[in-house]
C-alpha positions as CSV (number, residue, x, y, z in Angstrom):
1,M,-27.4,4.3,12.9
2,I,-23.8,4.8,14.2
3,N,-21.1,6.5,12.0
4,H,-17.6,4.9,12.5
5,V,-14.5,7.0,11.7
6,I,-11.9,4.7,10.2
7,Q,-8.3,6.1,10.1
8,H,-6.4,2.9,10.1
9,P,-6.8,-0.5,8.5
10,Q,-6.9,-2.4,11.8
11,Q,-9.9,-0.4,12.8
12,L,-11.7,-1.5,9.6
13,A,-10.6,-5.1,10.4
14,S,-12.3,-5.1,13.8
15,L,-15.3,-3.3,12.5
16,L,-15.8,-5.7,9.6
17,K,-16.0,-8.7,11.9
18,A,-18.3,-6.9,14.4
19,I,-20.7,-6.0,11.7
20,R,-20.9,-9.4,10.3
21,L,-21.5,-10.8,13.6
22,Q,-24.1,-8.2,14.5
23,K,-26.0,-9.3,11.1
24,G,-25.9,-12.9,12.4
25,L,-23.8,-14.0,9.5
26,S,-21.0,-16.6,9.5
27,Q,-17.9,-16.4,7.4
28,A,-19.2,-19.2,5.3
29,Q,-22.4,-17.4,4.7
30,V,-20.6,-14.3,3.6
31,A,-18.3,-16.2,1.5
32,A,-21.2,-18.0,-0.3
33,R,-22.7,-14.6,-1.2
34,L,-19.4,-13.4,-2.5
35,G,-18.4,-16.4,-4.3
36,I,-15.1,-16.8,-2.3
37,S,-13.9,-19.3,0.4
38,H,-14.5,-18.6,4.1
39,Q,-10.6,-18.5,4.4
40,A,-10.7,-15.5,2.0
41,V,-13.4,-13.7,4.2
42,S,-11.2,-14.4,7.2
43,A,-8.3,-12.9,5.4
44,L,-10.4,-9.7,4.5
45,E,-11.4,-9.4,8.1
46,K,-7.8,-9.7,9.4
47,Q,-6.1,-7.6,6.8
48,P,-8.5,-5.5,4.8
49,E,-5.7,-3.3,3.6
50,K,-4.5,-6.2,1.4
51,A,-7.9,-6.4,-0.4
52,T,-8.8,-4.7,-3.6
53,L,-11.2,-1.9,-3.3
54,E,-13.7,-3.9,-5.5
55,R,-13.6,-6.9,-3.1
56,L,-14.1,-4.7,-0.1
57,M,-16.9,-2.9,-1.7
58,R,-18.5,-6.2,-2.4
59,L,-18.1,-7.3,1.1
60,L,-19.5,-4.1,2.5
61,G,-22.5,-4.6,0.0
62,V,-23.2,-8.1,1.5
63,L,-23.0,-6.6,5.0
64,Q,-25.4,-3.7,3.8
65,V,-22.9,-1.0,4.9
66,D,-22.6,2.3,3.1
67,V,-19.3,4.1,2.6
68,V,-19.4,7.9,3.1
69,L,-16.3,10.1,2.5
70,R,-16.2,13.4,4.2
71,S,-13.5,16.0,5.1
72,A,-11.6,15.2,8.3
73,Q,-12.4,18.8,9.4
74,E,-15.9,18.1,10.0
75,T,-16.9,17.0,13.6
76,P,-17.7,13.1,13.5
77,V,-21.0,11.9,14.8
78,A,-19.3,9.0,16.7
79,R,-15.6,8.1,16.8
80,T,-14.8,4.4,17.2
81,E,-11.4,3.8,18.9
82,W,-9.7,0.4,19.1
């Protein structure tokens, strides 16, 4: 398991798409599970900062991703830079 440090919305955008592809899911499959259009999934992946927290959490649930909050003073396990 790799931990990713997200400090900017565009980092999250890239990561959401990468995780979806790693899971072998299309935007249409994710959309069907969320009850939204594939265009809405595309918008979530491109601009996650415009989504509600509820919608982001639902998407992360479909992708089977946990959210862990921690103090920025701790040493990260792995830092993902884009």
